[in-house]
Structure formats: structure tokens, C-alpha cells
C-alpha positions in Angstrom: 72.3 89.3 167.3 75.7 88.5 169.5 75.6 87.9 173.2 74.3 91.1 175.0 76.8 91.5 178.3 74.9 91.6 181.1 71.6 90.8 180.1 71.1 87.5 181.7 74.2 85.7 181.3 75.4 83.9 183.4 78.9 85.6 185.0 80.7 82.5 186.9 81.4 79.0 186.8 78.3 77.1 187.7 78.7 75.5 191.2 76.4 74.0 193.9 74.0 77.1 194.5 73.6 78.5 190.7 74.4 75.4 188.5 73.3 77.5 185.4 75.8 77.9 182.8 74.8 79.7 178.9 74.7 77.8 175.8 75.6 79.3 172.7 76.1 79.2 169.0 78.5 80.9 166.9 77.4 84.2 165.0 77.9 84.7 160.9 80.5 87.1 162.5 82.7 84.5 164.1 86.3 84.9 163.3 87.7 81.6 161.2 90.4 80.8 163.5 87.7 80.1 166.4 85.3 78.3 164.2 88.0 75.7 163.3 88.9 75.7 166.5 85.4 75.0 167.7 84.3 73.1 164.6 81.1 72.7 163.0 78.1 71.0 164.8 79.6 71.2 168.4 78.0 72.3 171.1 79.0 75.3 172.7 78.7 76.3 176.9 80.0 78.7 179.2 79.9 82.4 181.0 80.8 86.1 180.7 83.9 87.3 182.2 83.9 90.6 183.7 86.1 91.9 180.7 83.4 91.4 178.7 85.0 88.3 176.9 83.2 84.5 177.4 84.9 81.4 178.6 83.4 78.9 176.5 84.1 75.2 176.5 82.9 73.1 173.2 82.5 69.4 172.4 82.2 68.4 169.0 82.7 64.8 168.9 86.1 64.5 167.3 86.6 60.9 167.6 82.9 59.8 166.6 82.0 58.4 169.7 78.6 56.9 169.4 77.5 58.2 173.0 78.1 61.7 171.7 76.0 61.4 168.3 73.0 63.6 169.7 73.8 67.5 170.0 72.4 67.7 173.6 75.0 64.9 174.2 77.7 66.9 173.5 76.3 69.7 175.4 75.9 68.0 178.7 79.5 66.7 178.2 81.2 70.4 177.8 79.0 71.1 180.8 80.3 68.9 182.9 84.1 69.7 182.0 82.7 73.4 182.8 81.1 72.8 185.7 84.2 70.2 187.6 86.7 72.3 185.7 88.4 69.6 184.3 91.4 69.7 182.1 90.5 70.1 178.5 91.8 71.5 175.2 88.1 72.3 174.1 88.0 75.4 176.2 88.9 79.2 175.3 88.2 82.9 176.2 86.8 84.6 173.3 85.2 87.9 172.2 81.3 88.3 172.6 80.1 88.8 169.2 81.4 85.4 168.1 78.7 83.6 169.8 75.0 84.1 170.1 73.5 83.1 173.6 70.6 80.5 172.8 69.5 79.3 176.0 70.8 77.8 179.3 72.0 74.7 180.5 72.3 73.0 184.0 72.4 69.8 186.3 69.0 69.3 185.2 68.7 69.7 181.4 68.8 72.5 178.9 66.6 75.1 177.7 66.4 76.4 174.4 65.4 80.0 174.1 66.3 80.5 170.5 65.6 77.4 168.4 65.9 79.0 164.9 69.7 80.0 165.8 70.4 76.8 167.1 68.7 75.0 163.7 70.8 77.4 161.7 73.9 76.5 163.2 73.2 72.6 162.8 71.8 73.2 159.3 75.3 75.2 158.1 77.2 71.8 160.2 75.3 69.6 158.1 74.0 68.1 161.2 70.3 68.6 162.0 69.3 64.8 162.5 71.4 65.5 165.8 69.1 68.4 166.9 67.0 67.7 170.0 63.3 67.0 169.5 62.5 69.8 171.8 63.0 73.0 173.6 63.3 71.6 176.8 66.0 68.5 177.3 65.6 67.0 180.7 68.6 65.0 181.6 68.2 61.8 183.6 69.6 61.9 187.4 72.8 59.2 187.4 71.9 55.6 188.6 72.1 55.2 192.4 75.6 53.9 193.4 75.6 49.7 193.6 75.8 48.1 196.7 78.6 45.8 197.7 77.0 42.8 199.4 79.9 40.3 201.0 79.0 36.5 201.0 
């Protein structure tokens, strides 16, 4: 089941008024070159374009950072790059049939609507231990800025 264009698929980059983006996993029919770029176990987030393609940002923890061990940490990192339009090589525009939408991500957290598809992707990637514990992952708010006190 690929992405159905126009069926609750966000159609723009997240911003202040609508911070929601889609969360995807590759389909069984994903093109090999797209899968090689994304890499197994990656978290993929993005939005639909008006020409019926997807803009996706992904994080696969290529450099084995300990802060990106869990799938939801990878998703948050990819989402922050997407939201802030940061320069990265971990993004692409591709056809809808390469990915299946499994939920949403926003500033507040991740909502997974198709858990079986996420579990299938992580199992294929031999990354089951990185799966989130539940279908709703809340993000902790950032710590408040430290006050500088002059002595």
C-alpha cells in the first residue's frame, strides 16, 4: 500500500502554523537506487508535492552516533532538518510508490498509525531493537536557556 496522494498527506514543509509532516517507510516495490540512498533502518519524513512526488528527508545514523540509536531519534533528527530547511545530502524528491505513509511527526512528537508496516521495515533492516515502545512518542520540550549571571 503506497502513499495515496491527497488523503491526509501533508502538502508543504512544516512551519509555525502547521508543524506536521508525514512519516514513511519504504514499500516492497521501492527502486533499488532509492533504497541504497536511504539505507536500511532509516527514519524517513516528508511531504507531498503538487506534481505527485514526495520530498523526503531521512536519517540512517551512518556514523553510528549514540544519540541516534533509536528509530524515533532518527525521525526527530530528519524532521528538524526538514522543518528548518537545513542543508543536507540526506534528502530527495521521489515517486509516491517508493514509500508508504505510516504516521505523522510534529514539534510535539510522533504518531504511528500503521505499526505493522514500521515493524516490517525495522525487521527487514535487522533493527527491531530500535523500534519505539508505543504508537505515540512525545518529544520532551527543549530545556530553557541558561541565565548568565554577572558576578
